[in-house]
C-alpha angles and dihedrals in degrees: 000000000000128000112244122200115207142164127260091273092080101064117158096021101103095250125129106263132164120275120258133205118257120233112290090010108131098197142356124259114262093253093057091047090055091048090052093049091052088046091055094049091054094047093048092055090050093047089050090051089053090048092052092048089052091048092047089045089225096146096046097091103037105043096098100038110090111260095357093116092053089052093046090049093048090049093049092044092054093046089051092050090052092054090051091056095048 
């Protein structure tokens, strides 16, 4: 029941992906361009979070142990949200 934001490689899966031009369409309508811009911003934040986790080697020890990745991600998300409120 969650909204999953993905890149264009997941077409037809029901995930939220950027809008693409149809054949013979020169440009997207303004509302689709705005949606794509917000989509890029969200994806950039997520990709930066993954890069930080890789740099800090957070996921190194828990990737093969059951739901360790889930708990690591939940903890990181909570800490990140706390820093946004401060």
